N, C-alpha and C positions, 0 to 999 in steps of 0.2 A: 768246768768248760762249757759243758755241754749242757748243763743246767739252765744254767747264769741266757745261754742262747737263747733255751730255750723260754724262759722269762722275757726273752728283750722280743721275741718274734710274740709272743699271750701278749703281750703290752702295744707293742705296733698295733695289730688283730681288733684290741680295745679302741684305742686311736680310731682308726679304719672305721669299725663300728658307730663310734661315739659321733664324729664326722658327717657321717649318712645318713644318721638321726639326726642331725642339727639341721642337714639339712634338710631331709626330708619336713620338717617343721616349717622347715623357712621357705620351702614350695607351697604350701599350705597352701592352696586356693581362693582369695579373698570372694565371696560372694555378700555384698551390698544391695541398695534398692534407695532410689530418687524418693524420697515422699515428697517435697515437693520442690522444685521449681520458675519460679517467680522472677520474669524478666523484666527491664521497665528501661525504655529509650525515651531522651528528651531530644530531638534535632535541633537543632541549634542552627541559629543563620549563619552561621561560618560555615557551614558544608560540614561539620566534626555533628557526629552525634555523645552523648554521653550516656553508656552504656553500665547498668546497674544487677546486679545479679542477686537475687534471694536466692542459698539452696537450704535444702535440708535433707539427712542424708541418713539412715542407718545400716550401720555394718552387721550383717548377720549371723556370718561368721568367718573364722580366717585372722590370717595377720591384720595388726594392728595397722589402721593407717594414723599417718604423720601429717600428709601435705596432700594437696590436688592444685590439677591441674587445669585452667580455663581458656579454652581455644578464646585466640580473638580473631578477627576475620578479615584485618589491616596491617601490613608490617607498621607503619606508624599509628602508634596507639601509647598515652601516655596513663601509668597506672597510677591510679588514686589512693582511695584508702579503703583496707579491708579490717572486719569489727565483726567480733563472735557474738552470741545471744548473751553475753556474759559482761556486754560492756568492752572484753576485753580488743586492746586491738594488735590486728595479727598483720605479720610481715606477709609481703606480696611484693612479689619481682618479677620484670620481667625475662622470662627463662626461653624465648623465639632462640630456635636456631634455623637457618635457610629459609624455609619457607612455611616451617613451621613455629608459626604466630603464639604465644599464650603467656599465662601469667601462673605461677609457683605461691600456692596459698599455703602458709605454715599453720596449722593448727596450737592451736595456746597447748594442747593438752593429747595426746597421743588417742585415738578412736577406737574404743577393741569392741569385741563383740557385743551384740546386744545393746550397744552405745546408737544415741542420738546424736549427732550435729548439725548445728546452724550455724550460718554464714554469709556477709554479703561483701559483696566487692563493686568498687564505681572503676569503670575504665573511659576518658576519652578518646576516640578512636576517628582518626581523620580521611578523608577521602571517600566517605560515605553514603551521599547525595550525586545524584547521576542526573544525567539528561534521559529523559523517558521518550526513547525514539515513535514507541506508539503511540502519545498522548500528543501530539503538540502543545508547546508551551508549559508543558510540564514535567518535574523532574521527580524519581524516587526513588527509593530505598526499600532492600527488599531482604530479610532479614533469617536465617533458621538457627534459633538457640543450639547452644550445646546440646546436641546429642553422646551418650552413653552407651558405648558400643559391649559392653557387658554386665549394664543393671538397665533394671523396667524405672518409667518416671511415674508416679500415680499423679502428681497433678500437677499439670502444665500451665499456667497465665502469662500474656503477653502484653503489655500495655505501650502503645509507639504515643506518644505525647507530642503532636504538629505542632509548627510554628506559631506566634503569635497574627493570630486572624483567618487561619485556615478553618471553616466552617465542613461542616458534613456534608454540604453537597457539594462542596469541591473535590473531594476525597473518593480515590479510585481501589480498590484493593487489585491483587492478583488473586488465585481461584477460591483463597479459601478465605471468603468474605468474612465478616468481623462477626461476633457475635455483641457487640453491644460500641457505646461511645459515652464518652463521659466529660465532664470540664474539672480541665487541674490549674486553678490561679486566673480562672479565664482565658488557655487554652483545650484544645479540643484533644481528647485522647481517643482511638481506636484500640479496642481490646478483641483477646482470642483468648479462647483457653482448650485445652484440652485432657483426656486423664487414660492414665493405665498403659502410656507406653510401651511398645515392647522395647528389650538391647536393641541400637543401633536404628530406630528408630527417629526417621527425623519429622519436619511439620515446618515448612515453609512460612511466612505468610510476606507481603510488600503492600506498601502506599505507594499513592500517586495523586500530587497535588502540584498548583500553580507555581510555578518558578520562581516569579515574583515577591513570593513569603521569606524566600533564602537569599544570600548577596552571591555566597559562592556554593558553586555544583563542577561536577566534575562532567565532559562532553564526551561522546566519542568521537573516534576517529573514523574521517572519511575521505571518500577518493579513493587515490592512487596509496596514502599514506595506511589507510585502513586494510584496505587490498592486500598489500603485500605484507603488513602484520599477519593478519592472519593467514594467507594463503600460500605466501612465499614457498614456502617449502614443495605444495603441490604442483609449481609448474613446471615440476620432470616429472611430473604423474603424464598417466594419457589422459585426452581431451575426457572420452567419457567417465573419468574416474575424478576431474576436477568438477565434470557436470552434476554425478550426482553428488557428490561433496556442496557444492553451493547451493543444490534444491536441499540437503537436507539443514544446511546452516539458515536459509533461509525460513524455513519452517520454523526451527526452533525458535528464530526470533517473531515470529509471525504471534506470540503468546504475548498479546496485550491485559492491561489490565484491566479488569472489569469491574460496575460500577454495582457500587452494593445496593442501588438503589431499586428497589419493585417494578418493572415495566408493567405499563398500562395495563398487558395482555393481562397482566395477573394479578389486578385488581380483585374483589370482591372477599371470601371467608378464607379467613387465616385458620388453617388444619395442624394440627400437629401438638397444642399448647399440653400443658398436662393439667393436671384438674388444677396444682399448686398454683401456676402462672394462672388457670383459667379464676382463680379465685379474687383475686388482683382488679382483673377482667370485670368479674357481675359483682363489683364493688364489697366485699367484702369488706369487715371490719379488721385492722392489721393487727389487734392480737385474735382476731380469726383466722388472717391470714397464718402467722405463725403457729397458730396451733393443728393450723393443715400439712404444715411443717415437722411439725413433730410429730403426728401419725403417719405420715410418710416415714418416719425413721424409723417409728414402732412396728410396721408394718415389716421393713427391714430387716429387724432383728438388731438393729444399728444401738439401740439405747434402752435405758429402763428407767424409770423411775421412781428413783426411791423415797422422795418422803413430797409431801404439797403444803405444808404450810411452816411459814407464812407463804412459801415460794416451791412454786415448782425446783425437786436436785434430782438430776437427775449421773445414768452412770452409764458411760461408754460402754458398747460391750467391747470385749478381748478382738476378736478380729475386725475392730472397725474401730480402733483408736489409731489407728494410723491417717484417722479422717478422709478418706477417699474409696471408700469402698471395698470392696470384692469382689472377682471374675463373676459372682453368680449375682452380686447386687451392688453393683457401682452407685458412689453417690451423684447426687446431680447438684448445680452452683448452688442451688439455697439448703439443699445438706449441709454439703460441705460448709458451708458460713454458717451457718446454722450451730455447726457443733465447735469451730472456733470463736462464739461468742458462748462460751460454756466458760466459764471461771474454775478456778482450781477447786474449790468447796461444790462444784458440780452444779451452782446456780449460773443465772442467764446474765451475760452483761446488757445492760439496757440499751446501752450506746452502738455498739457493737450487733446487738440486733436489731435496732432502728435501722443500720446497714444494711443488713441482710432483706430485708424488709423494702429499702430503698431502693438494693440492685434486682432484686426481683420484680419491681414496677419499672426502673428506665428499663431493664431487659424487655419487656411486655412490649414494653413500649415501644420499644425498638423492633421488635419481630411484628408489628401491627403498620411499621411507614407499608404505607402505599396501599393498603388493604378497609375495607367499608367498618368501622366498628359497632355499627349497629346490627349487621349482617352477624358481626362475630359473636357476638354477644348473644342473639338468637339462635347460632350455632352449638355454642355451649353450651346455653339451658335446655335446648333438643336433648344436648346429649345428658344432662342431670337428669331428665324425664325419662329417658333410655336408659339411662340405669336403675330407677325403679323399676320399670318393667320389667328387667330381665328378675328380680330380685323377687316384685309378685307373683312372676310365673312361672319359679321355678314348682317343682312337683310334690317334693320329697324335705323332710327338713336337710337333709345333707345338702341337699340342693340348694337350697333357701338359703343357706350359713354360710356355704361356697359363692354363691351369689353377690351375698352381703358384705363379704370379705373384698373379695375383687373390685368392686363398686367403692366399696368404702371413703374413697377419696371424693368421687361427685357426689354421692348422696348428700355430704356434710356440705355441700356447697346450694345443699334449699334453702330456702329461709325458713320452711317452715319443716325441718329434720324431724325436732321431737315427734309431731302430733305426724309428722309423716308412719317412722318407724316404729309409735305405737300401735298405729291401725291397722302397719303391714304386718305384726308379730301378734296382733292379739290372742289370734286363736290357732298361732302358731307355735311352737316349741323351736330353742334354735340349741346349735349341734358345734361346740366351739373346740376348735384345734389348739394341744397344748401349744401350737408354735404361735398364734396368735398374740403377741406381743399387747395391740391395739384394744384388744377387748380384758386381757388379765389387767392391762392395765387400771381399766374402771372398776372394771373387779376388785379388785385387791383394797380398791384407795375409800373407794365411793360405796359402797355396798356394806348395808350397813349389818347381815346377818351373813358373812364369807363361808360354805363351807369345801370351801377347795382347797386349795396352797398350791399356785403354779411352780411350774420349775425352771425358773428364769435362767440360770448358768446351765441345766444341760434340757431343754426342754422338748428333743428328737424322741429321748431316752424319758420320759415321762408318758404315765398309763394314762387311758379316754378320762377325760374330763366326763362326768354328769350334762345329761341334754338341761339344759334352761329354758322354766317356762318363757313363755315371748314377751307377758306382761315385763317378768323383771329382766329379761334383756335391757326392753325397750327403756326401763329405765335408767339400768345404768350408765350403759352407753350414750344414751342423751345426757345424763346428768354430769359426768363424766366430761362430753367437750363442753358444755357450759361452765364446766367449773376450773376446765382447766383453763378458756381462754379470760377468766375474770381472776386468774392468778398466777400466770406466765412469767411473769417479773412481780417484782418483790413493787417497783416501784411503776406504776401503769404511768402517771401524768411524766414523769421524767422518757419513757420510752417513745408516748404519745407526742412530745415535742420536738425528739429529736427524728421524727418522720416529718414532719412539716414541709421543711424545704425541696423543693420544687426542682430545682436545680442537681443537676445528676452527678453530685458529686460523690464518687466512689473510694475512697482512699485505702479501704479495708481491702480491694481485687488491687490495689498497686502496689507494688512490694512498698512496706512501711520499711523507712531506715531503721524507726526505732527499738523496732521490734527483728532485727536482724541480728544472725547469730553465725558459726561457722562451721567449716563441712571441708570434709577431706577424700575424695574421692576418684574412680577414674573416671574424667573427661575428655567427650573425643577432642569435635572441636565448634566453634560456631565460626557460622560462616554467613555475612551480609555482604551485597552490593545492590547497586543502585536501580535501576530499571534489568528486565532481565534479560539484558543480551551484554551486561557484562560477563566479566569474569571473576571468580572469587575465590582466594587462596582460602586453606582450612589448615589449623595450626589443630594436631592432635595432642594425646591424653593422656596423663600416667598414673600412677599414686604411688608412694613410697612413705 
């Protein structure tokens, strides 16, 4: 009897420990990040918006994820379709509760640690366009994409497509000015982008445009009605309290839309362009612009060139496989687009690469609005001259080599790049670093008699390379740049023809429906409202 009781106690303890272990496993914290969050909004004439999310998410560790909640900005919304990257139709349902407005999207298969999933979701949301009380005759919409309380967002893009007939000179934005404008099916689109958002970081944007381009929009209550709606409870407070609160609210409502147009006082030189952006301004050929982008990625050690014939074949380095960069080396928009142009075999897709150049071109043109083009061109030509001066005046081999590395992208903008490099290093030596992928690429592939093998997978652990005679270095680097421009893609003609259109069509930067996939993760909420003075409900998110 005693023995049986002992066995029962032992079994009970075993069950308790087993349940505790299961509980511990179930409680394992999920760690995940959002690779990209691309949002596209069409403002409809009836005052609704079509809201489109293209999400890509990676589960780093923890419990598998089977569903995601995407917050919605208003109670009155209709769920459209959800599709994953393989074309699977996903179940999407309204899971709102009270003021927590959200859509639940069920993954086709649970997402496990180390896996990435992608999906899109489309909804239609009513009551999104409001009277702009700060710009008479205008209506507006303010939108904050879904933010993630426990995950970072590597790449955020927002495209707001305005009603037919709205032109860029009619549009005003809130404090975050647009990064670019596009044209889609004859409609103006306003575009923003941001990289490396921290958990719970929010990125609100807003547009305002003439009310005549929509048939329906919401209006703010005025007079006594508005007063009692907003301040009825405050009537019971002290007079001093009422005055303070009214003053605060008045100050908050003072925030008006800012025109993205550059004012007359800022006409002159447009500073702040990168060397790659300046390459377009200085009339470099499209293949030369793409070569600039490639070398900027080589400088960041984001890619390596595996082979060069018949066309370049690239390999993305492990820390950049997310195609957004690292904390030390975040990628710029044209570098991200370049990586997205890579096909599975490592070669570049001519059409997507052409879109990269077109978007770069249109971005630079947008940045030049209101500035003197001639003065700006002269300014960047002087920067190129100054870059050469820094290299030429460096006193030692080490300093000269370092200066060349730092100024490389600017030096490549010189039309006489080869001769200038040969002249500068004719009587000098060159001391390459193991970290300089841009140099070892040319040395490895175009030097007829290489004597050193670079350690691409662990360059920081490589030994010090030998010093290179200046003439050999100059010939290697110049030859590499020239040959890269000539065989960057297999079909140069197809690439060039795709760049001919001047119209700023940038479908590659809008969430492309045909490329969308599926994702499940914790989404906090998406918050959108009309003008800055309107209230906006927020929907919580979560995973399961």
